[in-house]
C-alpha positions, 0 to 999 in steps of 0.5 A, a space after each residue: 966327383 970330377 967337378 972342381 966344387 972350389 972353382 963353382 964356389 968361386 964363381 958363385 961369389 960376385 953375382 948377387 941375383 941369379 936366375 936358374 933354368 933347365 929343359 924343356 918339358 922338366 923332369 924331376 932331376 930338373 926341377 929337384 936340382 933347380 929347387 935345391 940349387 936355389 935353396 943353397 944360393 939363397 943360404 949364400 945370401 943370393 937373390 934367386 929366381 927359377 925360370 923355365 921355358 916349359 910349365 911344371 907337369 901337373 903330376 910333378 907339381 907336387 914337388 914345388 908346393 910354394 909355386 917358385 918355378 916361373 914359367 917364361 911368358 906368362 910369370 916372368 917377361 924376357 926383359 925382366 929376365 935379361 935386366 933383373 939378373 947378373 947370373 945365369 945358371 943352367 942345370 940338367 942339360 947342356 944342349 941349346 935345343 933342349 933349352 926352348 925360348 930359354 936358350 935365346 935369353 942365355 945367348 943375349 944375357 950379358 952376365 955370368 953364365 953357368 952350366 952344372 950337368 950329368 949328361 955326356 953329350 953338350 953344346 958350347 953354351 957360352 959359360 962355365 961348365 961344371 959336369 960329371 957324366 959319371 954322375 947319376 943324377 944332377 940332383 946328386 951333383 947339387 947334394 955334393 956341392 951343399 956337402 963340400 960347401 958346408 951348406 945345411 941341408 933343410 928338409 925342403 932340399 932333401 926332399 927335392 935332391 932325393 926326388 931327382 936322384 930317385 926318379 933319374 936312377 929309375 928308382 935305383 935300379 939303373 946301372 949308374 947306381 953306386 954305394 955313393 948313391 945310397 950314402 947320399 940318399 941315407 943322408 938326405 933321408 936323415 935330413 928329412 926326405 921320406 921316401 914313401 911320400 915321393 913314391 906315392 906322389 909319383 906312382 900312387 896318384 895317376 890321373 885316368 888320362 895318364 893311365 889310359 895313355 900309358 895302356 895306348 903306348 904299351 898296346 902299340 909296342 912292336 919288336 923287330 931285330 928278332 926281338 932285340 929292338 922294341 918301339 912304341 908310339 904316343 900320337 896326336 890322336 892318342 892325346 886327344 882322345 885320353 886327354 892326356 899330355 906329352 908329360 904323361 909319357 914320362 917312364 912308359 918307355 921303361 915298360 917296353 924295355 921289361 919285355 924278354 930279349 928287348 936290348 934297346 927301346 924307342 918311344 916316339 911322342 908326337 908333339 902338339 902344334 906341329 912341334 915335331 917329334 920327341 924320340 926317347 931312347 933307352 939301352 941295356 947292351 952296348 949301343 950308345 943311344 947318346 951317340 944315336 940321339 946326337 945324329 938327330 940333334 939330341 943327346 943324353 947318357 949311353 943308356 938313356 937319351 932323347 932328341 926332337 926331330 921337326 919332321 912328320 911322325 912316320 918319316 921320324 919313325 922310319 928314319 930312326 928305326 933305320 938308323 938304330 938297327 944299323 947301329 945295332 948290326 
């Protein structure tokens, strides 16, 4: 780990009231990291609130059985965030665009600002950055913090951390996985995490709407560049006719990577209300999709990245396919 845990621990000393946030449309790494870090801070005697721009997706609500995670504008106001806390902690993102409406609050916030993340790309969020791009998940960083500081890992924390790490490694199949990953996972299982329970929540309790949307995404899949690049779509019509939501697209892009000969893939998700198009990138070649996404205001990892582009779907598809073809030579 390249993070100075002593420095982070020192930065947590003086503040007493923490607000924790993460990226829009949060995944399990974001949610699990927030919940586990909140538990650590409470063991340190701090007051903590978790506040996100987006609501927790329906299929991920299992990770927060006590409804600790609040949504800005629904459960808590901007004024309450600005006046009620003296530290602002961002986990699992280093990009302004990924914070949604929480970005403006962080810019206005006058207390301590901290960032804990594992993504390659980053903006200057105006706070002290604690980052390790080589780490497989932010949940793993939270685990290392707890171990370094001698914080007991409860069953609740183990469940959150295990879910974060398992999902951000594609259930331990991505190249980011190392022996240290499994050693951490073993520790979390000993602390009470039950892999079969997590897997069951994630993959054996699918909503029919999500299954139907997945079918449409796969049916739209195409390959170009002699089969090296795959792409697929999730349109507004798909969401309306299936009753699914944008969060139901999670992991769908990885299915297109299963096509023989495919080296990279893009999933274009047309967001509701004219919000634009979310593009998700994956690569298992020399293509650095974090650099590719950065060209369009996004970021992520070398092998997995994303960008939000506020333009019509057809225009975004054409623009990104051209840029990706150029990058792939």
